[in-house]
CHARMM-style PDB file with segment names, atoms N, HN, CA, C and O in Angstrom:
ATOM      1  N   MET     1      -9.370 -19.893   0.092  1.00  0.00      PROA
ATOM      2  CA  MET     1      -8.144 -19.108   0.119  1.00  0.00      PROA
ATOM      3  C   MET     1      -7.462 -19.297   1.473  1.00  0.00      PROA
ATOM      4  O   MET     1      -8.101 -19.175   2.517  1.00  0.00      PROA
ATOM      5  N   VAL     2      -6.198 -19.587   1.450  1.00  0.00      PROA
ATOM      6  HN  VAL     2      -5.679 -19.686   0.602  1.00  0.00      PROA
ATOM      7  CA  VAL     2      -5.429 -19.750   2.675  1.00  0.00      PROA
ATOM      8  C   VAL     2      -4.751 -18.432   2.993  1.00  0.00      PROA
ATOM      9  O   VAL     2      -4.048 -17.871   2.153  1.00  0.00      PROA
ATOM     10  N   ARG     3      -4.961 -17.934   4.207  1.00  0.00      PROA
ATOM     11  HN  ARG     3      -5.532 -18.389   4.890  1.00  0.00      PROA
ATOM     12  CA  ARG     3      -4.346 -16.671   4.617  1.00  0.00      PROA
ATOM     13  C   ARG     3      -3.185 -16.965   5.548  1.00  0.00      PROA
ATOM     14  O   ARG     3      -3.269 -17.836   6.414  1.00  0.00      PROA
ATOM     15  N   LYS     4      -2.116 -16.237   5.359  1.00  0.00      PROA
ATOM     16  HN  LYS     4      -2.048 -15.529   4.656  1.00  0.00      PROA
ATOM     17  CA  LYS     4      -0.955 -16.383   6.217  1.00  0.00      PROA
ATOM     18  C   LYS     4      -1.084 -15.426   7.394  1.00  0.00      PROA
ATOM     19  O   LYS     4      -1.599 -14.318   7.247  1.00  0.00      PROA
ATOM     20  N   THR     5      -0.623 -15.849   8.538  1.00  0.00      PROA
ATOM     21  HN  THR     5      -0.205 -16.749   8.657  1.00  0.00      PROA
ATOM     22  CA  THR     5      -0.568 -14.966   9.695  1.00  0.00      PROA
ATOM     23  C   THR     5       0.736 -14.203   9.626  1.00  0.00      PROA
ATOM     24  O   THR     5       1.811 -14.788   9.500  1.00  0.00      PROA
ATOM     25  N   ILE     6       0.627 -12.890   9.709  1.00  0.00      PROA
ATOM     26  HN  ILE     6      -0.247 -12.415   9.812  1.00  0.00      PROA
ATOM     27  CA  ILE     6       1.799 -12.029   9.626  1.00  0.00      PROA
ATOM     28  C   ILE     6       1.946 -11.282  10.938  1.00  0.00      PROA
ATOM     29  O   ILE     6       0.974 -10.743  11.468  1.00  0.00      PROA
ATOM     30  N   GLU     7       3.151 -11.251  11.455  1.00  0.00      PROA
ATOM     31  HN  GLU     7       3.941 -11.688  11.024  1.00  0.00      PROA
ATOM     32  CA  GLU     7       3.395 -10.533  12.689  1.00  0.00      PROA
ATOM     33  C   GLU     7       3.129  -9.050  12.498  1.00  0.00      PROA
ATOM     34  O   GLU     7       3.499  -8.472  11.476  1.00  0.00      PROA
ATOM     35  N   ILE     8       2.486  -8.437  13.484  1.00  0.00      PROA
ATOM     36  HN  ILE     8       2.185  -8.906  14.314  1.00  0.00      PROA
ATOM     37  CA  ILE     8       2.156  -7.021  13.419  1.00  0.00      PROA
ATOM     38  C   ILE     8       3.414  -6.167  13.256  1.00  0.00      PROA
ATOM     39  O   ILE     8       3.356  -5.100  12.645  1.00  0.00      PROA
ATOM     40  N   ASP     9       4.532  -6.613  13.783  1.00  0.00      PROA
ATOM     41  HN  ASP     9       4.580  -7.480  14.279  1.00  0.00      PROA
ATOM     42  CA  ASP     9       5.775  -5.855  13.628  1.00  0.00      PROA
ATOM     43  C   ASP     9       6.157  -5.698  12.165  1.00  0.00      PROA
ATOM     44  O   ASP     9       6.648  -4.644  11.760  1.00  0.00      PROA
ATOM     45  N   LYS    10       5.936  -6.741  11.368  1.00  0.00      PROA
ATOM     46  HN  LYS    10       5.537  -7.597  11.696  1.00  0.00      PROA
ATOM     47  CA  LYS    10       6.262  -6.675   9.940  1.00  0.00      PROA
ATOM     48  C   LYS    10       5.330  -5.706   9.221  1.00  0.00      PROA
ATOM     49  O   LYS    10       5.767  -4.942   8.361  1.00  0.00      PROA
ATOM     50  N   ILE    11       4.046  -5.737   9.574  1.00  0.00      PROA
ATOM     51  HN  ILE    11       3.691  -6.358  10.273  1.00  0.00      PROA
ATOM     52  CA  ILE    11       3.090  -4.816   8.962  1.00  0.00      PROA
ATOM     53  C   ILE    11       3.414  -3.377   9.371  1.00  0.00      PROA
ATOM     54  O   ILE    11       3.424  -2.475   8.532  1.00  0.00      PROA
ATOM     55  N   ARG    12       3.674  -3.172  10.640  1.00  0.00      PROA
ATOM     56  HN  ARG    12       3.666  -3.904  11.321  1.00  0.00      PROA
ATOM     57  CA  ARG    12       4.008  -1.831  11.140  1.00  0.00      PROA
ATOM     58  C   ARG    12       5.246  -1.286  10.433  1.00  0.00      PROA
ATOM     59  O   ARG    12       5.273  -0.124  10.026  1.00  0.00      PROA
ATOM     60  N   GLU    13       6.266  -2.124  10.291  1.00  0.00      PROA
ATOM     61  HN  GLU    13       6.244  -3.068  10.622  1.00  0.00      PROA
ATOM     62  CA  GLU    13       7.486  -1.691   9.625  1.00  0.00      PROA
ATOM     63  C   GLU    13       7.225  -1.370   8.152  1.00  0.00      PROA
ATOM     64  O   GLU    13       7.727  -0.372   7.636  1.00  0.00      PROA
ATOM     65  N   ALA    14       6.435  -2.218   7.472  1.00  0.00      PROA
ATOM     66  HN  ALA    14       6.026  -3.029   7.892  1.00  0.00      PROA
ATOM     67  CA  ALA    14       6.130  -1.982   6.065  1.00  0.00      PROA
ATOM     68  C   ALA    14       5.368  -0.672   5.887  1.00  0.00      PROA
ATOM     69  O   ALA    14       5.664   0.097   4.972  1.00  0.00      PROA
ATOM     70  N   VAL    15       4.400  -0.415   6.742  1.00  0.00      PROA
ATOM     71  HN  VAL    15       4.159  -1.040   7.485  1.00  0.00      PROA
ATOM     72  CA  VAL    15       3.635   0.831   6.657  1.00  0.00      PROA
ATOM     73  C   VAL    15       4.538   2.021   6.952  1.00  0.00      PROA
ATOM     74  O   VAL    15       4.478   3.034   6.255  1.00  0.00      PROA
ATOM     75  N   ALA    16       5.369   1.908   7.974  1.00  0.00      PROA
ATOM     76  HN  ALA    16       5.418   1.086   8.541  1.00  0.00      PROA
ATOM     77  CA  ALA    16       6.279   3.008   8.320  1.00  0.00      PROA
ATOM     78  C   ALA    16       7.242   3.302   7.172  1.00  0.00      PROA
ATOM     79  O   ALA    16       7.495   4.465   6.858  1.00  0.00      PROA
ATOM     80  N   ASN    17       7.772   2.270   6.554  1.00  0.00      PROA
ATOM     81  HN  ASN    17       7.567   1.326   6.809  1.00  0.00      PROA
ATOM     82  CA  ASN    17       8.671   2.456   5.421  1.00  0.00      PROA
ATOM     83  C   ASN    17       7.950   3.112   4.251  1.00  0.00      PROA
ATOM     84  O   ASN    17       8.485   4.013   3.605  1.00  0.00      PROA
ATOM     85  N   TYR    18       6.740   2.655   3.988  1.00  0.00      PROA
ATOM     86  HN  TYR    18       6.306   1.923   4.513  1.00  0.00      PROA
ATOM     87  CA  TYR    18       5.956   3.223   2.899  1.00  0.00      PROA
ATOM     88  C   TYR    18       5.647   4.694   3.161  1.00  0.00      PROA
ATOM     89  O   TYR    18       5.817   5.534   2.278  1.00  0.00      PROA
ATOM     90  N   MET    19       5.195   5.003   4.368  1.00  0.00      PROA
ATOM     91  HN  MET    19       5.057   4.321   5.086  1.00  0.00      PROA
ATOM     92  CA  MET    19       4.844   6.380   4.698  1.00  0.00      PROA
ATOM     93  C   MET    19       6.077   7.289   4.610  1.00  0.00      PROA
ATOM     94  O   MET    19       5.985   8.415   4.121  1.00  0.00      PROA
ATOM     95  N   ARG    20       7.209   6.808   5.077  1.00  0.00      PROA
ATOM     96  HN  ARG    20       7.284   5.894   5.474  1.00  0.00      PROA
ATOM     97  CA  ARG    20       8.437   7.602   4.997  1.00  0.00      PROA
ATOM     98  C   ARG    20       8.832   7.832   3.547  1.00  0.00      PROA
ATOM     99  O   ARG    20       9.375   8.886   3.216  1.00  0.00      PROA
ATOM    100  N   SER    21       8.570   6.867   2.682  1.00  0.00      PROA
ATOM    101  HN  SER    21       8.129   6.011   2.951  1.00  0.00      PROA
ATOM    102  CA  SER    21       8.953   6.994   1.285  1.00  0.00      PROA
ATOM    103  C   SER    21       7.994   7.875   0.488  1.00  0.00      PROA
ATOM    104  O   SER    21       8.260   8.179  -0.675  1.00  0.00      PROA
ATOM    105  N   GLU    22       6.894   8.283   1.091  1.00  0.00      PROA
ATOM    106  HN  GLU    22       6.678   8.036   2.036  1.00  0.00      PROA
ATOM    107  CA  GLU    22       5.928   9.138   0.410  1.00  0.00      PROA
ATOM    108  C   GLU    22       6.543  10.471   0.001  1.00  0.00      PROA
ATOM    109  O   GLU    22       6.164  11.038  -1.024  1.00  0.00      PROA
ATOM    110  N   GLY    23       7.484  10.975   0.788  1.00  0.00      PROA
ATOM    111  HN  GLY    23       7.791  10.515   1.621  1.00  0.00      PROA
ATOM    112  CA  GLY    23       8.095  12.264   0.464  1.00  0.00      PROA
ATOM    113  C   GLY    23       7.098  13.394   0.640  1.00  0.00      PROA
ATOM    114  O   GLY    23       6.147  13.271   1.411  1.00  0.00      PROA
ATOM    115  N   CYS    24       7.306  14.476  -0.058  1.00  0.00      PROA
ATOM    116  HN  CYS    24       8.079  14.575  -0.685  1.00  0.00      PROA
ATOM    117  CA  CYS    24       6.379  15.605   0.027  1.00  0.00      PROA
ATOM    118  C   CYS    24       5.171  15.340  -0.865  1.00  0.00      PROA
ATOM    119  O   CYS    24       5.124  14.330  -1.569  1.00  0.00      PROA
ATOM    120  N   SER    25       4.207  16.234  -0.836  1.00  0.00      PROA
ATOM    121  HN  SER    25       4.245  17.054  -0.265  1.00  0.00      PROA
ATOM    122  CA  SER    25       2.973  16.001  -1.587  1.00  0.00      PROA
ATOM    123  C   SER    25       3.151  16.093  -3.098  1.00  0.00      PROA
ATOM    124  O   SER    25       2.271  15.669  -3.848  1.00  0.00      PROA
ATOM    125  N   CYS    26       4.272  16.638  -3.553  1.00  0.00      PROA
ATOM    126  HN  CYS    26       4.986  16.983  -2.944  1.00  0.00      PROA
ATOM    127  CA  CYS    26       4.458  16.801  -5.001  1.00  0.00      PROA
ATOM    128  C   CYS    26       5.345  15.724  -5.621  1.00  0.00      PROA
ATOM    129  O   CYS    26       5.561  15.731  -6.833  1.00  0.00      PROA
ATOM    130  N   CYS    27       5.859  14.802  -4.815  1.00  0.00      PROA
ATOM    131  HN  CYS    27       5.683  14.796  -3.830  1.00  0.00      PROA
ATOM    132  CA  CYS    27       6.720  13.756  -5.379  1.00  0.00      PROA
ATOM    133  C   CYS    27       6.721  12.529  -4.484  1.00  0.00      PROA
ATOM    134  O   CYS    27       6.242  12.579  -3.351  1.00  0.00      PROA
ATOM    135  N   GLU    28       7.248  11.452  -4.981  1.00  0.00      PROA
ATOM    136  HN  GLU    28       7.637  11.411  -5.901  1.00  0.00      PROA
ATOM    137  CA  GLU    28       7.417  10.236  -4.208  1.00  0.00      PROA
ATOM    138  C   GLU    28       8.875  10.123  -3.802  1.00  0.00      PROA
ATOM    139  O   GLU    28       9.770  10.344  -4.618  1.00  0.00      PROA
ATOM    140  N   GLY    29       9.116   9.780  -2.551  1.00  0.00      PROA
ATOM    141  HN  GLY    29       8.389   9.600  -1.888  1.00  0.00      PROA
ATOM    142  CA  GLY    29      10.469   9.635  -2.066  1.00  0.00      PROA
ATOM    143  C   GLY    29      11.148   8.389  -2.610  1.00  0.00      PROA
ATOM    144  O   GLY    29      10.506   7.529  -3.212  1.00  0.00      PROA
ATOM    145  N   GLN    30      12.437   8.304  -2.394  1.00  0.00      PROA
ATOM    146  HN  GLN    30      12.958   9.003  -1.905  1.00  0.00      PROA
ATOM    147  CA  GLN    30      13.221   7.157  -2.837  1.00  0.00      PROA
ATOM    148  C   GLN    30      12.704   5.889  -2.166  1.00  0.00      PROA
ATOM    149  O   GLN    30      12.447   5.895  -0.962  1.00  0.00      PROA
ATOM    150  N   GLY    31      12.553   4.843  -2.891  1.00  0.00      PROA
ATOM    151  HN  GLY    31      12.762   4.838  -3.869  1.00  0.00      PROA
ATOM    152  CA  GLY    31      12.105   3.573  -2.342  1.00  0.00      PROA
ATOM    153  C   GLY    31      10.594   3.400  -2.311  1.00  0.00      PROA
ATOM    154  O   GLY    31      10.104   2.357  -1.879  1.00  0.00      PROA
ATOM    155  N   HSD    32       9.849   4.399  -2.758  1.00  0.00      PROA
ATOM    156  HN  HSD    32      10.247   5.247  -3.109  1.00  0.00      PROA
ATOM    157  CA  HSD    32       8.385   4.370  -2.696  1.00  0.00      PROA
ATOM    158  C   HSD    32       7.824   3.127  -3.389  1.00  0.00      PROA
ATOM    159  O   HSD    32       6.999   2.422  -2.810  1.00  0.00      PROA
ATOM    160  N   LYS    33       8.253   2.856  -4.598  1.00  0.00      PROA
ATOM    161  HN  LYS    33       8.924   3.429  -5.068  1.00  0.00      PROA
ATOM    162  CA  LYS    33       7.735   1.714  -5.366  1.00  0.00      PROA
ATOM    163  C   LYS    33       8.037   0.402  -4.657  1.00  0.00      PROA
ATOM    164  O   LYS    33       7.174  -0.472  -4.567  1.00  0.00      PROA
ATOM    165  N   LYS    34       9.257   0.260  -4.153  1.00  0.00      PROA
ATOM    166  HN  LYS    34       9.958   0.970  -4.226  1.00  0.00      PROA
ATOM    167  CA  LYS    34       9.656  -0.968  -3.463  1.00  0.00      PROA
ATOM    168  C   LYS    34       8.780  -1.206  -2.232  1.00  0.00      PROA
ATOM    169  O   LYS    34       8.312  -2.323  -2.009  1.00  0.00      PROA
ATOM    170  N   HSD    35       8.557  -0.157  -1.436  1.00  0.00      PROA
ATOM    171  HN  HSD    35       8.937   0.750  -1.618  1.00  0.00      PROA
ATOM    172  CA  HSD    35       7.768  -0.306  -0.221  1.00  0.00      PROA
ATOM    173  C   HSD    35       6.293  -0.564  -0.530  1.00  0.00      PROA
ATOM    174  O   HSD    35       5.631  -1.301   0.201  1.00  0.00      PROA
ATOM    175  N   ARG    36       5.775   0.030  -1.597  1.00  0.00      PROA
ATOM    176  HN  ARG    36       6.313   0.628  -2.191  1.00  0.00      PROA
ATOM    177  CA  ARG    36       4.392  -0.225  -2.015  1.00  0.00      PROA
ATOM    178  C   ARG    36       4.240  -1.702  -2.394  1.00  0.00      PROA
ATOM    179  O   ARG    36       3.238  -2.327  -2.049  1.00  0.00      PROA
ATOM    180  N   GLU    37       5.221  -2.259  -3.097  1.00  0.00      PROA
ATOM    181  HN  GLU    37       6.035  -1.751  -3.378  1.00  0.00      PROA
ATOM    182  CA  GLU    37       5.181  -3.662  -3.489  1.00  0.00      PROA
ATOM    183  C   GLU    37       5.227  -4.592  -2.276  1.00  0.00      PROA
ATOM    184  O   GLU    37       4.543  -5.615  -2.249  1.00  0.00      PROA
ATOM    185  N   VAL    38       6.033  -4.235  -1.272  1.00  0.00      PROA
ATOM    186  HN  VAL    38       6.588  -3.403  -1.293  1.00  0.00      PROA
ATOM    187  CA  VAL    38       6.112  -5.039  -0.049  1.00  0.00      PROA
ATOM    188  C   VAL    38       4.759  -5.037   0.663  1.00  0.00      PROA
ATOM    189  O   VAL    38       4.278  -6.087   1.089  1.00  0.00      PROA
ATOM    190  N   LEU    39       4.150  -3.862   0.791  1.00  0.00      PROA
ATOM    191  HN  LEU    39       4.541  -3.009   0.445  1.00  0.00      PROA
ATOM    192  CA  LEU    39       2.834  -3.778   1.433  1.00  0.00      PROA
ATOM    193  C   LEU    39       1.794  -4.591   0.670  1.00  0.00      PROA
ATOM    194  O   LEU    39       1.011  -5.323   1.276  1.00  0.00      PROA
ATOM    195  N   ALA    40       1.781  -4.468  -0.638  1.00  0.00      PROA
ATOM    196  HN  ALA    40       2.417  -3.874  -1.131  1.00  0.00      PROA
ATOM    197  CA  ALA    40       0.816  -5.205  -1.453  1.00  0.00      PROA
ATOM    198  C   ALA    40       0.988  -6.712  -1.254  1.00  0.00      PROA
ATOM    199  O   ALA    40       0.002  -7.440  -1.143  1.00  0.00      PROA
ATOM    200  N   ALA    41       2.216  -7.173  -1.208  1.00  0.00      PROA
ATOM    201  HN  ALA    41       3.018  -6.581  -1.298  1.00  0.00      PROA
ATOM    202  CA  ALA    41       2.474  -8.598  -1.017  1.00  0.00      PROA
ATOM    203  C   ALA    41       2.030  -9.060   0.374  1.00  0.00      PROA
ATOM    204  O   ALA    41       1.384 -10.100   0.506  1.00  0.00      PROA
ATOM    205  N   LEU    42       2.373  -8.297   1.400  1.00  0.00      PROA
ATOM    206  HN  LEU    42       2.897  -7.452   1.293  1.00  0.00      PROA
ATOM    207  CA  LEU    42       1.998  -8.667   2.768  1.00  0.00      PROA
ATOM    208  C   LEU    42       0.485  -8.686   2.962  1.00  0.00      PROA
ATOM    209  O   LEU    42      -0.044  -9.519   3.698  1.00  0.00      PROA
ATOM    210  N   LEU    43      -0.206  -7.764   2.298  1.00  0.00      PROA
ATOM    211  HN  LEU    43       0.224  -7.087   1.700  1.00  0.00      PROA
ATOM    212  CA  LEU    43      -1.647  -7.611   2.502  1.00  0.00      PROA
ATOM    213  C   LEU    43      -2.483  -8.278   1.416  1.00  0.00      PROA
ATOM    214  O   LEU    43      -3.707  -8.151   1.399  1.00  0.00      PROA
ATOM    215  N   ASN    44      -1.811  -8.995   0.503  1.00  0.00      PROA
ATOM    216  HN  ASN    44      -0.816  -9.099   0.517  1.00  0.00      PROA
ATOM    217  CA  ASN    44      -2.497  -9.712  -0.566  1.00  0.00      PROA
ATOM    218  C   ASN    44      -3.369  -8.767  -1.403  1.00  0.00      PROA
ATOM    219  O   ASN    44      -4.541  -9.048  -1.654  1.00  0.00      PROA
ATOM    220  N   VAL    45      -2.791  -7.664  -1.822  1.00  0.00      PROA
ATOM    221  HN  VAL    45      -1.839  -7.435  -1.618  1.00  0.00      PROA
ATOM    222  CA  VAL    45      -3.485  -6.679  -2.654  1.00  0.00      PROA
ATOM    223  C   VAL    45      -3.150  -6.979  -4.114  1.00  0.00      PROA
ATOM    224  O   VAL    45      -1.979  -6.994  -4.491  1.00  0.00      PROA
ATOM    225  N   PRO    46      -4.170  -7.217  -4.933  1.00  0.00      PROA
ATOM    226  CA  PRO    46      -3.912  -7.553  -6.332  1.00  0.00      PROA
ATOM    227  C   PRO    46      -3.556  -6.333  -7.174  1.00  0.00      PROA
ATOM    228  O   PRO    46      -3.860  -5.195  -6.819  1.00  0.00      PROA
ATOM    229  N   LYS    47      -2.902  -6.606  -8.301  1.00  0.00      PROA
ATOM    230  HN  LYS    47      -2.654  -7.531  -8.590  1.00  0.00      PROA
ATOM    231  CA  LYS    47      -2.616  -5.534  -9.256  1.00  0.00      PROA
ATOM    232  C   LYS    47      -3.886  -5.234 -10.045  1.00  0.00      PROA
ATOM    233  O   LYS    47      -4.786  -6.067 -10.152  1.00  0.00      PROA
ATOM    234  N   TYR    48      -3.934  -4.012 -10.599  1.00  0.00      PROA
ATOM    235  HN  TYR    48      -3.203  -3.335 -10.513  1.00  0.00      PROA
ATOM    236  CA  TYR    48      -5.009  -3.679 -11.529  1.00  0.00      PROA
ATOM    237  C   TYR    48      -4.862  -4.576 -12.751  1.00  0.00      PROA
ATOM    238  O   TYR    48      -3.772  -5.072 -13.036  1.00  0.00      PROA
ATOM    239  N   GLU    49      -5.944  -4.780 -13.462  1.00  0.00      PROA
ATOM    240  HN  GLU    49      -6.830  -4.377 -13.231  1.00  0.00      PROA
ATOM    241  CA  GLU    49      -5.918  -5.644 -14.648  1.00  0.00      PROA
ATOM    242  C   GLU    49      -4.893  -5.177 -15.672  1.00  0.00      PROA
ATOM    243  O   GLU    49      -4.299  -6.000 -16.368  1.00  0.00      PROA
ATOM    244  N   ASP    50      -4.677  -3.856 -15.773  1.00  0.00      PROA
ATOM    245  HN  ASP    50      -5.160  -3.187 -15.207  1.00  0.00      PROA
ATOM    246  CA  ASP    50      -3.733  -3.342 -16.759  1.00  0.00      PROA
ATOM    247  C   ASP    50      -2.296  -3.285 -16.228  1.00  0.00      PROA
ATOM    248  O   ASP    50      -1.409  -2.732 -16.878  1.00  0.00      PROA
ATOM    249  N   GLU    51      -2.075  -3.868 -15.030  1.00  0.00      PROA
ATOM    250  HN  GLU    51      -2.796  -4.317 -14.502  1.00  0.00      PROA
ATOM    251  CA  GLU    51      -0.741  -3.938 -14.420  1.00  0.00      PROA
ATOM    252  C   GLU    51      -0.148  -2.567 -14.075  1.00  0.00      PROA
ATOM    253  O   GLU    51       1.064  -2.444 -13.901  1.00  0.00      PROA
ATOM    254  N   SER    52      -0.997  -1.535 -13.977  1.00  0.00      PROA
ATOM    255  HN  SER    52      -1.982  -1.635 -14.119  1.00  0.00      PROA
ATOM    256  CA  SER    52      -0.496  -0.178 -13.729  1.00  0.00      PROA
ATOM    257  C   SER    52      -0.149   0.081 -12.265  1.00  0.00      PROA
ATOM    258  O   SER    52       0.469   1.098 -11.948  1.00  0.00      PROA
ATOM    259  N   GLY    53      -0.528  -0.799 -11.398  1.00  0.00      PROA
ATOM    260  HN  GLY    53      -1.030  -1.625 -11.656  1.00  0.00      PROA
ATOM    261  CA  GLY    53      -0.256  -0.616  -9.979  1.00  0.00      PROA
ATOM    262  C   GLY    53      -1.100  -1.587  -9.168  1.00  0.00      PROA
ATOM    263  O   GLY    53      -1.684  -2.524  -9.712  1.00  0.00      PROA
ATOM    264  N   PHE    54      -1.159  -1.353  -7.858  1.00  0.00      PROA
ATOM    265  HN  PHE    54      -0.684  -0.592  -7.416  1.00  0.00      PROA
ATOM    266  CA  PHE    54      -1.897  -2.236  -6.962  1.00  0.00      PROA
ATOM    267  C   PHE    54      -3.225  -1.602  -6.571  1.00  0.00      PROA
ATOM    268  O   PHE    54      -3.292  -0.399  -6.317  1.00  0.00      PROA
ATOM    269  N   ASN    55      -4.270  -2.399  -6.523  1.00  0.00      PROA
ATOM    270  HN  ASN    55      -4.216  -3.376  -6.729  1.00  0.00      PROA
ATOM    271  CA  ASN    55      -5.607  -1.905  -6.251  1.00  0.00      PROA
ATOM    272  C   ASN    55      -5.887  -1.834  -4.746  1.00  0.00      PROA
ATOM    273  O   ASN    55      -6.717  -2.583  -4.230  1.00  0.00      PROA
ATOM    274  N   PHE    56      -5.192  -0.933  -4.047  1.00  0.00      PROA
ATOM    275  HN  PHE    56      -4.518  -0.325  -4.466  1.00  0.00      PROA
ATOM    276  CA  PHE    56      -5.437  -0.726  -2.630  1.00  0.00      PROA
ATOM    277  C   PHE    56      -6.828  -0.138  -2.403  1.00  0.00      PROA
ATOM    278  O   PHE    56      -7.453  -0.387  -1.373  1.00  0.00      PROA
ATOM    279  N   ARG    57      -7.303   0.634  -3.359  1.00  0.00      PROA
ATOM    280  HN  ARG    57      -6.795   0.837  -4.197  1.00  0.00      PROA
ATOM    281  CA  ARG    57      -8.567   1.347  -3.201  1.00  0.00      PROA
ATOM    282  C   ARG    57      -9.725   0.408  -2.869  1.00  0.00      PROA
ATOM    283  O   ARG    57     -10.625   0.789  -2.120  1.00  0.00      PROA
ATOM    284  N   GLN    58      -9.720  -0.792  -3.403  1.00  0.00      PROA
ATOM    285  HN  GLN    58      -8.989  -1.101  -4.011  1.00  0.00      PROA
ATOM    286  CA  GLN    58     -10.835  -1.713  -3.152  1.00  0.00      PROA
ATOM    287  C   GLN    58     -10.988  -2.052  -1.677  1.00  0.00      PROA
ATOM    288  O   GLN    58     -12.042  -2.529  -1.258  1.00  0.00      PROA
ATOM    289  N   PHE    59      -9.947  -1.811  -0.884  1.00  0.00      PROA
ATOM    290  HN  PHE    59      -9.090  -1.424  -1.224  1.00  0.00      PROA
ATOM    291  CA  PHE    59      -9.986  -2.133   0.534  1.00  0.00      PROA
ATOM    292  C   PHE    59     -10.235  -0.906   1.414  1.00  0.00      PROA
ATOM    293  O   PHE    59     -10.355  -1.041   2.632  1.00  0.00      PROA
ATOM    294  N   ALA    60     -10.314   0.283   0.822  1.00  0.00      PROA
ATOM    295  HN  ALA    60     -10.217   0.393  -0.167  1.00  0.00      PROA
ATOM    296  CA  ALA    60     -10.542   1.510   1.588  1.00  0.00      PROA
ATOM    297  C   ALA    60     -11.975   1.545   2.099  1.00  0.00      PROA
ATOM    298  O   ALA    60     -12.886   1.003   1.472  1.00  0.00      PROA
ATOM    299  N   SER    61     -12.161   2.187   3.239  1.00  0.00      PROA
ATOM    300  HN  SER    61     -11.421   2.628   3.748  1.00  0.00      PROA
ATOM    301  CA  SER    61     -13.515   2.306   3.777  1.00  0.00      PROA
ATOM    302  C   SER    61     -14.303   3.313   2.946  1.00  0.00      PROA
ATOM    303  O   SER    61     -13.733   4.215   2.332  1.00  0.00      PROA
ATOM    304  N   GLU    62     -15.606   3.146   2.938  1.00  0.00      PROA
ATOM    305  HN  GLU    62     -16.069   2.413   3.437  1.00  0.00      PROA
ATOM    306  CA  GLU    62     -16.477   4.041   2.153  1.00  0.00      PROA
ATOM    307  C   GLU    62     -16.348   5.484   2.619  1.00  0.00      PROA
ATOM    308  O   GLU    62     -16.308   6.399   1.796  1.00  0.00      PROA
ATOM    309  N   ASP    63     -16.283   5.701   3.947  1.00  0.00      PROA
ATOM    310  HN  ASP    63     -16.317   4.958   4.615  1.00  0.00      PROA
ATOM    311  CA  ASP    63     -16.230   7.065   4.455  1.00  0.00      PROA
ATOM    312  C   ASP    63     -14.814   7.625   4.478  1.00  0.00      PROA
ATOM    313  O   ASP    63     -14.640   8.842   4.543  1.00  0.00      PROA
ATOM    314  N   GLY    64     -13.816   6.781   4.427  1.00  0.00      PROA
ATOM    315  HN  GLY    64     -13.957   5.793   4.375  1.00  0.00      PROA
ATOM    316  CA  GLY    64     -12.399   7.177   4.329  1.00  0.00      PROA
ATOM    317  C   GLY    64     -12.109   8.592   4.734  1.00  0.00      PROA
ATOM    318  O   GLY    64     -12.639   9.080   5.732  1.00  0.00      PROA
ATOM    319  N   ASP    65     -11.265   9.265   3.967  1.00  0.00      PROA
ATOM    320  HN  ASP    65     -10.834   8.869   3.157  1.00  0.00      PROA
ATOM    321  CA  ASP    65     -10.917  10.644   4.281  1.00  0.00      PROA
ATOM    322  C   ASP    65     -11.587  11.620   3.315  1.00  0.00      PROA
ATOM    323  O   ASP    65     -11.296  12.816   3.335  1.00  0.00      PROA
ATOM    324  N   GLY    66     -12.473  11.117   2.483  1.00  0.00      PROA
ATOM    325  HN  GLY    66     -12.710  10.146   2.467  1.00  0.00      PROA
ATOM    326  CA  GLY    66     -13.202  11.979   1.553  1.00  0.00      PROA
ATOM    327  C   GLY    66     -12.441  12.285   0.278  1.00  0.00      PROA
ATOM    328  O   GLY    66     -12.974  12.952  -0.609  1.00  0.00      PROA
ATOM    329  N   GLU    67     -11.208  11.814   0.166  1.00  0.00      PROA
ATOM    330  HN  GLU    67     -10.775  11.273   0.887  1.00  0.00      PROA
ATOM    331  CA  GLU    67     -10.416  12.083  -1.019  1.00  0.00      PROA
ATOM    332  C   GLU    67     -10.835  11.144  -2.138  1.00  0.00      PROA
ATOM    333  O   GLU    67     -10.981   9.940  -1.925  1.00  0.00      PROA
ATOM    334  N   GLU    68     -11.021  11.679  -3.293  1.00  0.00      PROA
ATOM    335  HN  GLU    68     -10.902  12.656  -3.466  1.00  0.00      PROA
ATOM    336  CA  GLU    68     -11.361  10.874  -4.464  1.00  0.00      PROA
ATOM    337  C   GLU    68     -10.216  10.878  -5.469  1.00  0.00      PROA
ATOM    338  O   GLU    68     -10.421  10.560  -6.641  1.00  0.00      PROA
ATOM    339  N   SER    69      -9.027  11.229  -5.031  1.00  0.00      PROA
ATOM    340  HN  SER    69      -8.861  11.487  -4.079  1.00  0.00      PROA
ATOM    341  CA  SER    69      -7.919  11.422  -5.962  1.00  0.00      PROA
ATOM    342  C   SER    69      -7.262  10.131  -6.413  1.00  0.00      PROA
ATOM    343  O   SER    69      -6.422  10.175  -7.312  1.00  0.00      PROA
ATOM    344  N   TRP    70      -7.596   8.985  -5.839  1.00  0.00      PROA
ATOM    345  HN  TRP    70      -8.278   8.949  -5.109  1.00  0.00      PROA
ATOM    346  CA  TRP    70      -6.935   7.769  -6.266  1.00  0.00      PROA
ATOM    347  C   TRP    70      -7.912   6.866  -6.882  1.00  0.00      PROA
ATOM    348  OT1 TRP    70      -7.553   5.771  -7.315  1.00  0.00      PROA
TER     349      TRP     70
END
């Protein structure tokens, strides 16, 4: 597998955009889907087999934040 080198500024901006689009805890802000797709592409995160979204969970640390909601 060939990995591309990505400037940290692009990753930082993508994460910042995604976090800003999170909105409040009861909804997703405008642009949430678009920013999630950008992050998945930059970080080479595959979609779930059923195409329902991106499998970010496979990259989370075991001890994470203790949340099992995703």
